[in-house]
MARRO-527081 format. One line per 4 residues: number of its first residue (from 1); their letters; for each residue x, y, z of N, C-alpha, C, O. Coordinates in pm, whole numbers, plus 50000, padded with zeros to 5 digits. Example, Ala and Ser with C-alpha at 12.3 -4.5 7.8 and 13.67 -1.06 7.14 Angstrom:
// MARRO-527081
1> as> 51319:49431:50780:51230:49550:50780:51320:49670:50780:51424:49668:50846 ~ 51285:49775:50708:51367:49894:50714:51290:50003:50787:51341:50114:50804;
***
This chain:
// MARRO-527081
1> mall> 66656:15762:71384:66622:15631:71432:66610:15558:71323:66503:15576:71265 ~ 66698:15463:71265:66668:15381:71137:66554:15272:71129:66531:15185:71214 ~ 66483:15296:70999:66353:15204:71026:66401:15073:71059:66316:15004:71114 ~ 66541:15007:71036:66523:14854:71067:66518:14835:71176:66489:14722:71213;
5> rilp> 66544:14939:71274:66521:14915:71422:66371:14900:71479:66340:14865:71593 ~ 66283:14936:71369:66135:14910:71420:66074:14796:71436:66045:14726:71340 ~ 66045:14763:71566:65970:14649:71593:65833:14622:71504:65743:14702:71484 ~ 65845:14477:71453:65727:14443:71368:65586:14458:71465:65590:14442:71587;
9> afll> 65479:14488:71400:65366:14502:71475:65291:14365:71496:65346:14272:71437 ~ 65177:14331:71568:65162:14193:71559:65036:14179:71482:64972:14074:71483 ~ 64997:14291:71412:64854:14272:71327:64912:14296:71189:64990:14386:71157 ~ 64865:14207:71118:64859:14244:70958:64798:14366:70884:64708:14422:70946;
13> alpa> 64825:14411:70780:64749:14516:70741:64630:14470:70688:64605:14352:70665 ~ 64539:14586:70664:64443:14558:70592:64474:14617:70426:64561:14701:70402 ~ 64397:14562:70335:64410:14598:70207:64422:14774:70198:64356:14867:70245 ~ 64535:14763:70115:64545:14930:70104:64471:14999:70021:64436:14932:69924;
17> laqf> 64428:15120:70020:64340:15189:69945:64409:15302:69871:64494:15371:69926 ~ 64374:15319:69754:64480:15419:69700:64450:15561:69760:64554:15626:69753 ~ 64369:15620:69804:64354:15719:69895:64221:15740:69922:64127:15710:69849 ~ 64216:15795:70036:64065:15783:70143:63953:15824:70051:63972:15918:69974;
21> dpar> 63859:15773:70054:63754:15790:69992:63617:15739:70044:63580:15629:70001 ~ 63542:15800:70126:63447:15744:70229:63356:15666:70144:63309:15565:70196 ~ 63322:15696:70018:63235:15621:69926:63296:15486:69927:63241:15392:69986 ~ 63412:15474:69861:63490:15336:69851:63521:15277:69975:63535:15155:69980;
25> aqfd> 63534:15345:70075:63579:15274:70197:63471:15201:70278:63496:15134:70378 ~ 63347:15220:70227:63244:15183:70337:63228:15000:70323:63229:14937:70217 ~ 63216:14954:70436:63210:14831:70471:63096:14765:70459:62992:14811:70507 ~ 63101:14640:70389:62967:14563:70392:62994:14447:70447:63087:14383:70397;
29> pkmp> 62935:14400:70542:62943:14288:70637:62865:14163:70571:62887:14049:70613 ~ 62777:14187:70472:62707:14079:70405:62803:13974:70349:62906:14007:70290 ~ 62762:13829:70373:62817:13702:70334:62752:13643:70266:62632:13666:70284 ~ 62781:13548:70167:62697:13443:70073:62632:13353:70196:62670:13322:70309;
33> pavp> 62515:13328:70118:62427:13233:70187:62477:13115:70257:62421:13078:70360 ~ 62577:13051:70211:62641:12941:70291:62705:12965:70432:62728:12875:70512 ~ 62731:13093:70452:62771:13148:70582:62665:13180:70664:62576:13250:70615 ~ 62655:13144:70785:62544:13171:70885:62558:13320:70889:62664:13377:70864;
37> evng> 62419:13397:70929:62381:13514:70953:62413:13562:71091:62378:13497:71189 ~ 62478:13675:71101:62487:13708:71252:62421:13861:71278:62392:13936:71185 ~ 62407:13886:71385:62347:14032:71419:62437:14089:71519:62491:14018:71604 ~ 62457:14234:71510:62529:14303:71574:62563:14423:71509:62527:14454:71396;
41> tvve> 62647:14504:71597:62690:14623:71554:62822:14642:71457:62924:14640:71526 ~ 62840:14655:71362:62967:14677:71268:63081:14794:71351:63062:14916:71352 ~ 63174:14740:71402:63260:14815:71479:63376:14863:71369:63448:14780:71313 ~ 63387:14987:71346:63525:14998:71247:63644:15044:71328:63649:15138:71407;
45> dfsm> 63752:14950:71289:63869:14978:71349:63980:15051:71316:64006:15148:71387 ~ 64049:15023:71225:64134:15076:71150:64158:15051:70997:64094:14960:70944 ~ 64235:15114:70931:64229:15115:70790:64397:15155:70739:64465:15218:70820 ~ 64447:15123:70633:64551:15158:70572:64512:15228:70448:64422:15182:70379;
49> hyie> 64589:15365:70408:64559:15419:70301:64700:15464:70249:64796:15450:70324 ~ 64717:15517:70123:64833:15549:70059:64787:15631:69932:64679:15615:69875 ~ 64903:15734:69890:64880:15806:69761:64964:15750:69650:65084:15764:69673 ~ 64939:15698:69551:65026:15667:69455:65081:15783:69370:65013:15819:69274;
53> iavg> 65193:15842:69395:65266:15939:69341:65328:15950:69235:65344:16053:69169 ~ 65380:15804:69209:65463:15767:69052:65460:15614:69068:65517:15554:69159 ~ 65378:15549:68955:65367:15408:68955:65495:15343:68969:65520:15269:69064 ~ 65593:15371:68858:65729:15302:68825:65692:15193:68733:65580:15182:68683;
57> tgap> 65796:15106:68712:65796:15006:68609:65851:14868:68669:65903:14857:68780 ~ 65835:14787:68597:65873:14641:68643:65761:14583:68692:65645:14626:68688 ~ 65820:14441:68758:65710:14365:68843:65670:14415:68981:65759:14470:69047 ~ 65570:14406:69024:65535:14465:69146:65595:14368:69282:65636:14252:69277;
61> aepg> 65586:14446:69386:65688:14411:69482:65618:14267:69552:65499:14237:69551 ~ 65698:14212:69596:65633:14062:69662:65733:13995:69768:65855:14000:69752 ~ 65684:13944:69856:65780:13881:69946:65864:13801:69889:65841:13731:69790 ~ 65983:13809:69960:66105:13710:69974:66203:13780:69868:66299:13720:69820;
65> keyt> 66172:13902:69838:66282:13977:69748:66353:14099:69871:66312:14129:69983 ~ 66446:14136:69810:66524:14248:69887:66493:14366:69803:66505:14352:69682 ~ 66453:14484:69853:66435:14579:69812:66495:14712:69872:66491:14725:69994 ~ 66553:14817:69787:66633:14929:69825:66565:15047:69819:66537:15078:69703;
69> vhyt> 66525:15132:69911:66420:15219:69914:66480:15349:69969:66583:15339:70036 ~ 66420:15481:69945:66451:15572:70026:66312:15615:70081:66201:15590:70032 ~ 66343:15686:70196:66202:15718:70269:66191:15829:70358:66306:15861:70389 ~ 66117:15895:70408:66096:16023:70484:65978:15990:70604:65861:15978:70568;
73> gwlr> 66003:15979:70708:65860:15979:70804:65847:16103:70872:65944:16172:70904 ~ 65719:16136:70897:65664:16249:70948:65552:16195:71048:65475:16104:71018 ~ 65552:16263:71176:65421:16258:71230:65293:16376:71177:65306:16479:71112 ~ 65178:16315:71232:65063:16393:71156:65086:16539:71138:65050:16601:71038;
77> dgtk> 65168:16606:71272:65173:16737:71306:65280:16823:71203:65307:16943:71194 ~ 65333:16690:71124:65441:16761:71046:65615:16746:71119:65713:16804:71071 ~ 65618:16672:71217:65733:16651:71270:65819:16543:71181:65776:16429:71165 ~ 65922:16582:71135:65990:16474:71061:66073:16390:71160:66147:16454:71235;
81> fdss> 66070:16270:71171:66134:16180:71265:66218:16062:71221:66261:15973:71294 ~ 66237:16078:71068:66347:15986:71027:66352:15984:70873:66258:15951:70799 ~ 66473:16022:70835:66477:16013:70671:66609:15954:70611:66718:16011:70611 ~ 66580:15814:70554:66727:15797:70497:66765:15892:70375:66876:15884:70323;
85> vdrk> 66693:15958:70343:66712:16061:70222:66834:16185:70283:66926:16239:70221 ~ 66796:16198:70411:66879:16294:70450:67014:16257:70489:67115:16326:70491 ~ 66992:16101:70531:67120:16043:70581:67223:16007:70466:67344:15986:70480 ~ 67140:16006:70337:67197:15942:70209:67241:15797:70222:67335:15742:70163;
89> eplk> 67156:15745:70310:67161:15584:70313:67038:15515:70298:66956:15523:70390 ~ 67007:15434:70173:66894:15367:70145:66880:15276:70257:66974:15257:70333 ~ 66777:15225:70269:66744:15149:70349:66705:15000:70222:66651:15003:70112 ~ 66762:14882:70303:66750:14756:70216:66656:14655:70317:66686:14652:70437;
93> fvqg> 66573:14594:70281:66498:14517:70352:66416:14410:70274:66359:14434:70168 ~ 66415:14296:70333:66337:14197:70231:66194:14180:70278:66167:14150:70395 ~ 66095:14203:70176:65956:14218:70238:65915:14060:70261:65964:13960:70207 ~ 65809:14068:70358:65769:13949:70424:65843:13896:70532:65808:13786:70575;
97> krlv> 65928:13949:70579:66018:13902:70708:66006:13975:70834:66076:13952:70932 ~ 65910:14068:70828:65841:14132:70946:65998:14227:71011:66034:14233:71128 ~ 66062:14286:70896:66176:14342:70965:66127:14509:70991:66198:14589:71054 ~ 66016:14538:70940:65975:14671:70941:65823:14676:71002:65769:14566:71014;
101> iagw> 65756:14778:71036:65654:14777:71116:65532:14724:70970:65543:14734:70847 ~ 65420:14665:71063:65323:14595:70957:65262:14691:70849:65236:14647:70737 ~ 65239:14818:70880:65181:14907:70800:65274:14984:70687:65234:15062:70600 ~ 65421:14937:70713:65518:14965:70581:65507:14851:70512:65495:14863:70390;
105> eagf> 65507:14752:70556:65499:14585:70468:65389:14610:70371:65401:14599:70249 ~ 65264:14648:70443:65114:14666:70362:65127:14764:70266:65099:14742:70148 ~ 65165:14862:70302:65199:15002:70201:65260:14986:70114:65236:15052:70013 ~ 65356:14899:70115:65484:14888:70019:65450:14781:69930:65521:14772:69830;
109> egmk> 65345:14687:69947:65305:14572:69868:65243:14611:69737:65136:14673:69738 ~ 65305:14578:69616:65280:14625:69513:65347:14745:69424:65310:14792:69316 ~ 65452:14777:69504:65487:14906:69420:65614:14857:69336:65680:14760:69371 ~ 65641:14934:69221:65732:14888:69103:65883:14992:69117:65886:15104:69169;
113> vggk> 65971:14936:69070:66116:15035:69051:66089:15154:69020:66045:15165:68906 ~ 66101:15269:69089:66099:15376:69052:65963:15454:69072:65924:15558:69018 ~ 65891:15357:69183:65756:15380:69220:65780:15500:69330:65892:15512:69380 ~ 65692:15571:69360:65684:15657:69498:65539:15660:69567:65439:15686:69500;
117> rrlf> 65534:15638:69675:65393:15646:69741:65412:15726:69873:65519:15732:69932 ~ 65312:15778:69909:65307:15820:70061:65210:15760:70152:65090:15776:70130 ~ 65244:15704:70236:65163:15593:70309:65117:15664:70464:65185:15735:70537 ~ 64969:15612:70483:64938:15680:70585:64897:15557:70707:64802:15479:70702;
121> ipyq> 64983:15568:70796:65001:15425:70854:64921:15432:71016:64974:15483:71114 ~ 64786:15369:71016:64756:15398:71182:64837:15348:71269:64915:15260:71234 ~ 64835:15399:71410:64907:15356:71497:64895:15231:71520:64996:15168:71554 ~ 64762:15161:71505:64766:14988:71522:64871:14916:71446:64908:14807:71489;
125> layg> 64926:14967:71330:65009:14915:71244:65146:14987:71247:65226:14995:71153 ~ 65156:15030:71349:65287:15127:71360:65358:15083:71494:65418:14976:71504 ~ 65346:15181:71602:65427:15138:71743:65309:15118:71850:65337:15104:71969 ~ 65171:15119:71801:65069:15091:71881:65033:15199:71992:65048:15318:71964;
129> eagr> 64994:15168:72099:64943:15261:72209:65070:15297:72271:65073:15417:72300 ~ 65159:15244:72297:65281:15287:72370:65375:15409:72297:65412:15514:72349 ~ 65398:15369:72182:65490:15477:72085:65622:15406:72130:65630:15304:72197 ~ 65718:15477:72081:65846:15450:72102:65946:15535:72056:65933:15566:71938;
133> dqip> 66054:15586:72121:66154:15677:72117:66074:15824:72061:65988:15864:72139 ~ 66088:15885:71971:66067:16019:71925:65901:15971:71852:65841:16046:71775 ~ 65852:15844:71893:65727:15852:71830:65616:15857:71952:65636:15778:72044 ~ 65509:15937:71960:65416:15934:72039:65323:15824:72061:65310:15746:71967;
137> pkae> 65251:15802:72175:65144:15699:72192:65058:15719:72085:65029:15835:72054 ~ 65008:15618:72018:64885:15616:71942:64916:15741:71808:64845:15832:71766 ~ 65027:15702:71776:65084:15829:71648:65056:15762:71528:65091:15647:71501 ~ 64989:15845:71454:64950:15792:71292:65122:15828:71246:65191:15919:71291;
141> lifd> 65155:15742:71160:65278:15779:71076:65260:15779:70948:65186:15699:70891 ~ 65347:15897:70873:65333:15931:70732:65450:15912:70663:65545:15990:70673 ~ 65450:15803:70583:65619:15808:70506:65597:15837:70354:65494:15808:70294 ~ 65691:15887:70307:65693:15893:70156:65804:15788:70099:65920:15794:70141;
145> vell> 65772:15714:70024:65854:15589:69983:65899:15591:69868:65808:15597:69786 ~ 66031:15588:69809:66078:15562:69669:66132:15421:69647:66208:15377:69734 ~ 66106:15354:69556:66156:15232:69552:66255:15236:69435:66228:15256:69316 ~ 66385:15210:69495:66541:15220:69406:66558:15121:69345:66616:15144:69238;
149> gvtd> 66528:14990:69366:66585:14866:69336:66547:14751:69405:66505:14763:69520 ~ 66558:14614:69339:66503:14485:69381:66625:14399:69365:66719:14444:69299 ~ 66631:14304:69406:66727:14182:69397:66650:14075:69482:66571:14095:69574 ~ 66700:13932:69418:66667:13822:69454:66753:13806:69584:66858:13867:69603;
153> vpav> 66700:13720:69669:66784:13697:69803:66773:13537:69789:66676:13485:69733 ~ 66877:13464:69842:66886:13295:69862:66805:13294:70002:66815:13368:70099 ~ 66716:13176:69974:66651:13134:70085:66735:13079:70208:66840:13016:70198 ~ 66665:13118:70340:66735:13085:70466:66663:12999:70524:66542:13024:70524;
157> paaa> 66705:12880:70589:66627:12792:70653:66567:12853:70766:66616:12959:70804 ~ 66470:12806:70827:66408:12843:70968:66487:12800:71062:66441:12834:71172 ~ 66587:12738:71071:66669:12655:71178:66790:12720:71155:66882:12676:71223 ~ 66822:12827:71066:66959:12861:71033:67060:12903:71163:67183:12899:71165;
161> dill> 66968:12944:71273:67048:12992:71378:67110:12861:71422:67233:12857:71426 ~ 67050:12768:71452:67088:12633:71500:67171:12556:71403:67262:12486:71448 ~ 67153:12562:71290:67276:12495:71175:67394:12566:71196:67502:12510:71177 ~ 67385:12701:71237:67524:12764:71237:67642:12667:71338:67756:12630:71314;
165> sfsd> 67572:12653:71430:67673:12577:71565:67686:12437:71518:67789:12373:71497 ~ 67547:12395:71502:67557:12225:71447:67655:12212:71364:67740:12129:71396 ~ 67674:12296:71221:67759:12271:71105:67923:12249:71173:68004:12165:71135 ~ 67944:12351:71285:68092:12366:71323:68109:12262:71416:68223:12217:71426;
169> sehk> 68019:12213:71485:68030:12068:71558:68043:11956:71476:68134:11874:71479 ~ 67950:11957:71403:67958:11830:71264:68097:11802:71256:68157:11704:71303 ~ 68153:11921:71177:68267:11920:71109:68402:11876:71208:68499:11806:71178 ~ 68372:11938:71324:68509:11907:71417:68494:11760:71488:68590:11687:71512;
173> vlal> 68377:11735:71514:68373:11554:71539:68412:11473:71449:68493:11385:71479 ~ 68370:11484:71339:68415:11414:71220:68568:11411:71187:68633:11309:71164 ~ 68609:11521:71188:68754:11544:71170:68848:11494:71307:68969:11475:71296 ~ 68783:11477:71421:68832:11446:71521:68836:11294:71503:68945:11238:71492;
177> akvv> 68736:11235:71500:68689:11097:71478:68790:11015:71362:68811:10893:71364 ~ 68833:11089:71284:68919:11061:71155:69052:11067:71183:69129:10998:71117 ~ 69099:11152:71289:69233:11157:71296:69290:11072:71411:69405:11029:71400 ~ 69210:11044:71529:69264:10943:71610:69257:10798:71566:69172:10738:71501;
181> peek> 69379:10756:71625:69423:10597:71568:69318:10512:71609:69238:10535:71700 ~ 69324:10422:71544:69209:10287:71558:69221:10238:71717:69131:10226:71800 ~ 69353:10215:71730:69407:10163:71861:69384:10268:71985:69414:10236:72100 ~ 69341:10370:71958:69302:10483:72061:69168:10469:72083:69142:10521:72191;
185> yswr> 69069:10422:72029:68949:10407:72026:68895:10363:72193:68813:10417:72267 ~ 68959:10273:72207:68947:10196:72328:68981:10254:72460:68933:10218:72567 ~ 69082:10361:72436:69130:10448:72564:69038:10504:72627:68946:10548:72559 ~ 69032:10519:72768:68969:10580:72852:69086:10648:72952:69199:10604:72969;
189> pakg> 69022:10777:73016:69123:10838:73120:69094:10759:73257:69181:10779:73342 ~ 69010:10691:73288:69001:10627:73401:68885:10516:73397:68794:10524:73315 ~ 68894:10425:73480:68803:10305:73504:68625:10358:73511:68599:10452:73587 ~ 68540:10310:73451:68407:10379:73436:68372:10496:73354:68257:10537:73340;
193> vrsf> 68480:10551:73299:68476:10660:73191:68458:10624:73073:68511:10520:73035 ~ 68367:10709:72975:68371:10664:72850:68494:10646:72793:68588:10704:72848 ~ 68524:10557:72665:68660:10558:72599:68626:10674:72487:68521:10739:72485 ~ 68724:10687:72403:68735:10769:72291:68602:10703:72187:68509:10776:72153;
197> gevf> 68607:10587:72153:68492:10520:72084:68370:10545:72151:68283:10590:72077 ~ 68336:10527:72281:68217:10531:72351:68172:10682:72331:68053:10699:72304 ~ 68234:10767:72338:68196:10906:72344:68142:10946:72195:68035:11004:72177 ~ 68238:10906:72085:68181:10905:71957:68051:10855:71942:67960:10920:71891;
201> vhii> 68038:10734:71987:67891:10646:71974:67771:10713:72058:67654:10723:72022 ~ 67831:10760:72186:67714:10835:72267:67676:10940:72180:67555:10966:72181 ~ 67751:11011:72102:67706:11147:72007:67595:11053:71942:67473:11072:71948 ~ 67653:10959:71884:67546:10908:71776:67397:10871:71799:67298:10902:71731;
205> sanq> 67407:10792:71921:67296:10754:72003:67212:10895:72046:67089:10896:72043 ~ 67283:11003:72082:67193:11101:72142:67116:11211:72034:67021:11288:72048 ~ 67203:11178:71925:67186:11267:71784:67029:11171:71727:66929:11225:71679 ~ 67045:11054:71747:66912:10983:71710:66806:10998:71802:66694:10996:71752;
209> lhlk> 66815:11016:71948:66718:11043:72059:66635:11163:72043:66512:11175:72037 ~ 66738:11260:72037:66713:11405:72009:66637:11424:71877:66540:11500:71876 ~ 66673:11366:71775:66600:11381:71654:66466:11286:71666:66387:11316:71577 ~ 66436:11222:71718:66300:11168:71751:66201:11240:71845:66078:11239:71836;
213> lats> 66278:11303:71938:66188:11390:72033:66160:11513:71955:66049:11561:71973 ~ 66262:11592:71848:66233:11676:71779:66125:11687:71676:66066:11789:71640 ~ 66109:11562:71634:66032:11549:71495:65894:11470:71529:65811:11457:71439 ~ 65873:11424:71638:65756:11351:71671:65706:11384:71816:65752:11482:71875;
217> apst> 65610:11299:71877:65579:11296:72001:65552:11161:72059:65443:11107:72073 ~ 65690:11109:72094:65691:10962:72121:65624:10921:72259:65653:10988:72359 ~ 65530:10805:72271:65501:10752:72392:65563:10717:72476:65683:10735:72459 ~ 65523:10658:72595:65657:10621:72722:65712:10491:72667:65833:10471:72676;
221> demk> 65634:10402:72610:65676:10286:72574:65796:10321:72456:65909:10274:72464 ~ 65764:10388:72373:65848:10414:72239:65996:10478:72313:66109:10439:72283 ~ 65962:10591:72420:66076:10614:72460:66187:10562:72548:66305:10591:72567 ~ 66068:10438:72610:66176:10334:72669:66248:10259:72587:66364:10241:72621;
225> aafe> 66202:10196:72463:66267:10128:72354:66383:10199:72310:66484:10136:72277 ~ 66377:10348:72304:66488:10433:72216:66573:10426:72341:66688:10394:72309 ~ 66560:10443:72472:66666:10443:72555:66764:10301:72550:66887:10294:72540 ~ 66668:10196:72559:66707:10065:72530:66835:10042:72412:66947:09990:72416;
229> eqtk> 66763:10104:72319:66820:10087:72197:66972:10165:72198:67074:10121:72145 ~ 66959:10294:72274:67098:10353:72308:67156:10293:72382:67268:10271:72336 ~ 67141:10249:72482:67214:10203:72590:67307:10054:72516:67429:10036:72518 ~ 67210:09973:72459:67263:09858:72354:67398:09913:72264:67510:09863:72261;
233> lekq> 67346:10035:72191:67432:10058:72085:67587:10119:72172:67700:10085:72136 ~ 67565:10194:72266:67673:10239:72324:67766:10124:72402:67879:10155:72438 ~ 67712:09984:72428:67806:09898:72473:67866:09806:72375:67937:09711:72407 ~ 67836:09836:72265:67874:09748:72159:68024:09821:72109:68039:09942:72096;
237> tvsk> 68131:09717:72085:68231:09745:72038:68236:09766:71879:68218:09665:71811 ~ 68258:09879:71816:68231:09937:71709:68387:09978:71639:68466:10054:71695 ~ 68410:09920:71524:68544:09958:71454:68536:10128:71408:68436:10191:71372 ~ 68658:10171:71420:68680:10322:71396:68605:10350:71231:68537:10452:71220;
241> arvi> 68614:10289:71150:68516:10314:71015:68390:10296:71034:68316:10364:70963 ~ 68343:10227:71108:68182:10198:71112:68145:10311:71212:68035:10364:71197 ~ 68221:10348:71304:68197:10492:71396:68187:10603:71306:68092:10679:71327 ~ 68254:10626:71222:68264:10736:71128:68148:10737:71043:68085:10842:71026;
245> emlt> 68107:10609:70976:68005:10594:70916:67864:10636:70933:67780:10683:70856 ~ 67863:10591:71106:67763:10637:71189:67734:10751:71213:67622:10800:71205 ~ 67849:10810:71250:67849:10922:71287:67773:11037:71163:67680:11116:71177 ~ 67846:11008:71056:67829:11075:70918:67653:11052:70892:67581:11144:70853;
249> esfa> 67615:10948:70916:67468:10915:70896:67395:11000:70975:67318:11084:70928 ~ 67418:10984:71109:67324:11063:71216:67332:11222:71192:67236:11300:71201 ~ 67463:11254:71161:67448:11421:71154:67376:11435:71006:67305:11532:70978 ~ 67397:11347:70931:67319:11398:70805:67162:11401:70814:67093:11472:70741;
253> avrk> 67105:11305:70925:66968:11274:70923:66898:11421:70993:66794:11476:70957 ~ 66996:11464:71107:66981:11588:71153:66973:11682:71094:66872:11750:71114 ~ 67081:11736:70986:67087:11807:70906:66985:11842:70811:66958:11952:70764 ~ 66922:11711:70787:66831:11730:70707:66686:11769:70725:66609:11822:70645;
257> sles> 66669:11725:70863:66542:11759:70936:66539:11912:70966:66435:11978:70957 ~ 66669:11968:71004:66689:12116:71031:66654:12201:70922:66574:12294:70935 ~ 66724:12167:70794:66708:12223:70666:66578:12243:70616:66538:12351:70572 ~ 66505:12125:70624:66344:12144:70583:66267:12175:70666:66153:12177:70620;
261> srpg> 66276:12209:70797:66170:12240:70904:66134:12412:70861:66207:12501:70818 ~ 66002:12408:70892:65932:12535:70881:65931:12602:71021:65945:12547:71131 ~ 65910:12740:70991:65893:12804:71141:65780:12767:71217:65782:12808:71334 ~ 65679:12699:71182:65583:12674:71251:65599:12524:71295:65514:12486:71377;
265> qlaq> 65678:12446:71262:65715:12320:71294:65805:12338:71419:65783:12276:71523 ~ 65908:12425:71404:65993:12446:71516:65926:12516:71641:65979:12505:71751 ~ 65826:12580:71625:65752:12646:71734:65653:12534:71815:65592:12561:71919 ~ 65650:12409:71747:65533:12316:71793:65603:12275:71938:65725:12272:71954;
269> padf> 65517:12247:72029:65533:12211:72147:65609:12072:72157:65575:11984:72077 ~ 65711:12047:72252:65775:11911:72281:65802:11890:72409:65823:11982:72488 ~ 65803:11770:72440:65820:11732:72584:65962:11667:72606:65975:11547:72581 ~ 66066:11738:72649:66172:11698:72701:66221:11646:72808:66288:11712:72887;
273> fgta> 66197:11541:72821:66185:11443:72963:66125:11511:73045:66194:11547:73140 ~ 65995:11552:73045:65932:11619:73130:65922:11759:73137:65837:11821:73200 ~ 66010:11801:73073:66015:11956:73069:65937:11996:72923:65953:11948:72811 ~ 65861:12087:72962:65781:12182:72851:65897:12251:72761:65986:12321:72810;
277> ttrr> 65885:12226:72635:65978:12313:72547:65933:12310:72412:65814:12278:72403 ~ 65989:12334:72308:65936:12351:72175:66048:12235:72080:66146:12180:72131 ~ 66013:12220:71963:66089:12163:71895:66194:12209:71856:66283:12131:71822 ~ 66213:12350:71851:66350:12415:71827:66422:12416:71940:66545:12428:71934;
281> gvfv> 66348:12402:72073:66438:12363:72208:66488:12239:72207:66595:12223:72265 ~ 66433:12140:72152:66496:12018:72153:66651:12009:72072:66756:11960:72112 ~ 66620:12077:71941:66727:12086:71864:66856:12168:71917:66971:12135:71889 ~ 66825:12268:71990:66918:12376:72080:67000:12260:72181:67121:12247:72200;
285> sldv> 66891:12187:72232:66965:12092:72334:67066:11993:72248:67174:11956:72296 ~ 67033:11963:72150:67105:11873:72068:67236:11916:72043:67334:11843:72058 ~ 67239:12047:72000:67349:12127:71959:67461:12124:72097:67583:12107:72093 ~ 67394:12142:72186:67478:12184:72328:67503:12024:72390:67574:12016:72491;
289> hiae> 67454:11917:72342:67481:11805:72395:67621:11764:72316:67719:11705:72362 ~ 67598:11817:72170:67718:11779:72108:67825:11818:72119:67927:11750:72109 ~ 67817:11968:72148:67927:12039:72198:68006:12006:72316:68128:12022:72320 ~ 67919:11952:72430:67988:11896:72548:68086:11798:72504:68203:11804:72541;
293> hlgq> 68028:11679:72403:68107:11577:72424:68222:11600:72291:68316:11522:72270 ~ 68196:11704:72220:68336:11730:72156:68425:11798:72227:68539:11809:72182 ~ 68394:11854:72344:68509:11917:72422:68549:11812:72507:68657:11835:72562 ~ 68486:11680:72543:68524:11591:72600:68619:11494:72548:68696:11427:72616;
297> aiay> 68604:11493:72405:68676:11419:72268:68824:11504:72254:68935:11460:72225 ~ 68785:11634:72283:68914:11706:72246:69029:11694:72378:69150:11687:72357 ~ 68982:11694:72487:69048:11689:72610:69128:11527:72594:69247:11500:72609 ~ 69038:11456:72564:69111:11288:72558:69196:11310:72422:69282:11224:72403;
301> armn> 69188:11392:72345:69302:11393:72226:69434:11456:72274:69544:11407:72250 ~ 69417:11547:72329:69537:11664:72386:69593:11566:72497:69716:11571:72512 ~ 69522:11476:72579:69596:11379:72683:69682:11281:72609:69784:11241:72665 ~ 69651:11238:72487:69723:11134:72412:69818:11200:72309:69877:11127:72230;
305> gitp> 69835:11334:72305:69919:11400:72227:69883:11414:72093:69971:11415:72006 ~ 69746:11426:72062:69699:11445:71935:69624:11575:71901:69521:11603:71963 ~ 69667:11647:71816:69601:11784:71799:69486:11808:71716:69484:11767:71600 ~ 69396:11868:71764:69286:11848:71663:69320:11895:71528:69416:11972:71526;
309> pwsq> 69268:11868:71417:69302:11902:71285:69313:12068:71288:69418:12128:71266 ~ 69195:12126:71318:69160:12254:71319:69246:12348:71389:69257:12467:71357 ~ 69310:12288:71488:69419:12363:71553:69553:12382:71525:69630:12460:71581 ~ 69586:12262:71386:69716:12253:71376:69735:12388:71282:69847:12423:71245;
***
């Protein structure tokens, strides 16, 4: 059972202690005078302990870096349940990403390259009351950990998953808009159906509308005005050069917002035309919308004997 498959616990670890010492572990609930005093029984829940076997060298471990470690895990009764040493496959993980259990994150903090620790992880910071696979319910886990190396890792945007498909659609829409001849921008497959140019302008206006919903909480009047602006834009006759310019601008605005969004921002609630979702959900809808009309534009191109550039 590889450690990377361990689900992160929902609790953050308490500060680690070098090794258990009742005198040092005594808890004092007293607060400064500025904090209102309360009465009640102090309940001791759980704590994190480790033994510093070897200190190591270099800068202490910190969030955002990738660490290469060897580890062996036991249950309290001595049962070995996992070991990268036995597999001869060191584990690599980025601290602070919650790729491992919370107790591992807490116990690892501050280690240096070449350092070794034995971690004593309470079940609340491991697999909890249910356990998992070979791990029994409420099982304390003991890990021997050796830090082998550390490397920097590039920052990954919180919206990296959305940007993956968005970037592909952005590239293809712009490529197709550039290869379609200007005289074909007014072509439509049937009366009452959007023309080539109108499909591209619809993508532009929808990008703008989705972005407004994903980055703010517009009022009813503001949404009405946005719809009116969208309808007005789609009815205008726009040159090919201007369409490409507006497409580029709308995609750039969405990209800028996605690349700068933090996880908490993407998780904020949003109203999507009466449906409760998150701002991430609105961006996902934007992705789907672009892909839908990209498919429409590809069909138009094929009907006119135009081969999409990426298919040549």
